[in-house]
C-alpha positions, 0 to 999 in steps of 0.5 A: 691186703695192706701187706700186699700193697706194701710188698708190690710197692717195695718190689716196684721200687726195687725194679726201678732201681735195677733197670739202669744197672741191667741196661748198662750190663746189656749195653756192655755185653752187646758192645763187646760182642760187636767189637770182637769178631768170632774169627779173632778167637781162632788166633787165641786157641792153638791146640794146647792143654790151656785152650779149655781155660782160655775158652772158659775165660773168654766165655766168662768175659763175653757173657751172653745168652745161650742162643748166641753161644750156640751160633758162635760155638758152631763157628768155632767148631768149623774153624777147627777149635776142639770140642773141649774148648768150645764146650768150656766156652759155652758153659762159661758164656752162660754161667759166669758173668764178669760183666754182670759181677757188679750188679750181682754183688749189689743184688746178692752180696759180694761173697756169694757173687764171687764164690758163685762165679769162681766155682762156675768158672772151674766147673765149666772146665770140669763139665766140658771134660766130662761132656767130651769123655761122655760123647766119646764113650757114647760114640764108641758104644753107638759104633759098636752097637750099630756094627753088631747089626 
């Protein structure tokens, strides 16, 4: 019972220490999302091979929650930005966090945080390519299958 009390007290101390850091992260994310309108992204994506990298970079910088990324991604697709770019943006938005990096370093260590963010960045591009390829294959299969009947 004494160990449980000590563990609860230690956890409470840690949580109190995290609250200011987490609050600062949320404020920075909200500020950036408010200052950069979705229409500004249209000017960054020109339909080049670098668009998925730009999308992943922007997703890394303006990180947020998945629900918001769905709304923004829908708007980006409506503006004519490629599915590949939007997918890289969405995945990086949720998995990479440049804004949260200082907090992640303080909680998990510098080496782990940097390796996790760098690998998540590059994997967001790889997964975006695989997703678009799979979507195209499934689309071809579906069209061929439905035309059979």
